[in-house]
C-alpha positions in Angstrom: -14.6 -10.6 -2.8 -13.4 -10.6 0.5 -9.5 -11.8 0.6 -7.0 -11.7 4.3 -4.6 -8.6 4.3 -2.3 -10.7 6.3 1.6 -9.5 6.7 4.4 -11.6 7.9 7.2 -9.8 8.7 10.2 -10.7 11.0 10.2 -7.3 11.7 8.3 -5.0 14.3 6.3 -2.3 12.8 4.2 -1.2 16.4 1.5 -2.2 14.8 -0.8 -4.9 12.9 -1.3 -5.3 9.3 -4.3 -7.9 9.3 -7.1 -6.3 8.3 -9.8 -7.6 5.0 -10.7 -5.4 2.4 -13.9 -6.4 -0.9 -12.0 -6.6 -3.6 -10.3 -8.4 -6.5 -7.1 -9.0 -5.5 -5.1 -11.2 -3.3 -2.5 -9.2 -0.9 -1.1 -11.7 1.0 2.2 -11.9 1.7 5.3 -12.8 3.9 8.9 -10.9 4.1 11.8 -12.4 5.6 14.3 -9.3 6.1 16.9 -11.8 7.9 20.6 -11.1 7.5 23.8 -11.9 8.6 24.1 -8.7 10.5 21.7 -6.0 11.4 20.3 -4.2 8.5 21.3 0.1 8.6 18.5 2.1 8.1 18.7 3.1 4.6 18.1 -0.8 3.7 15.3 -0.6 6.1 13.9 2.2 4.3 14.5 0.9 0.9 12.7 -2.0 1.8 9.7 -0.4 3.8 9.6 2.1 0.8 9.3 -0.2 -1.4 7.0 -2.4 0.3 5.0 0.7 0.7 4.6 2.1 -3.0 3.7 -1.1 -3.8 0.6 -2.0 -1.5 -0.6 1.9 -1.7 -0.8 1.6 -5.6 -3.0 -1.7 -5.1 -5.2 -0.2 -2.6 -4.9 3.2 -5.0 -6.1 0.8 -8.2 -9.2 -0.8 -5.7 -10.9 2.9 -4.9 -10.8 3.8 -8.4 -12.6 0.1 -9.3 -15.0 0.7 -7.3 -15.4 4.6 -7.8 -16.6 2.7 -11.2 -18.8 0.7 -9.7 -20.1 2.8 -7.5 -20.8 5.5 -10.3 -22.5 2.5 -11.9 -25.3 1.7 -9.2 -26.0 5.4 -9.3 -23.9 6.5 -6.3 -22.4 9.3 -7.2 -21.8 11.1 -4.4 -19.4 8.0 -3.3 -17.5 7.2 -6.5 -16.8 11.0 -6.3 -15.1 10.3 -2.8 -13.2 7.4 -4.0 -11.6 9.0 -7.0 -10.2 12.0 -4.9 -9.3 8.8 -2.1 -7.8 7.8 -5.4 -5.8 11.3 -6.4 -4.8 11.3 -3.1 -3.5 8.0 -2.6 -1.0 9.0 -5.8 0.2 12.0 -3.8 1.5 9.4 -1.1 2.7 7.5 -3.4 4.8 10.2 -5.1 5.9 10.9 -1.5 6.9 7.7 -0.6 8.9 7.4 -4.1 10.5 11.1 -3.3 11.7 9.4 -0.1 13.2 6.3 -2.0 14.6 8.2 -4.8 16.3 10.2 -1.4 17.8 7.3 0.0 20.1 6.6 -3.2 21.5 9.9 -2.9 22.7 10.0 1.0 
């Protein structure tokens, strides 16, 4: 299944979030980060880090799901690589959560 992976943001990241995947979840959403005043760097980072953790975890789940499908299709090397991608994504999530937790201490 393909789905649109569009993210409409009211702030700039300097890159586009538009891309498609062959997976089993709906990931289209929008953000409205408008406030009466400018967001502080800490507020911006907290918002972004939460989004990145959730986004990364959804990809991690897909890697694992497709690893199982590849294994069942006799594609052991691909399954192994996808499991490795899942493991590495877990490390990325932990690094993002560490940064997010550090914001709470600043």
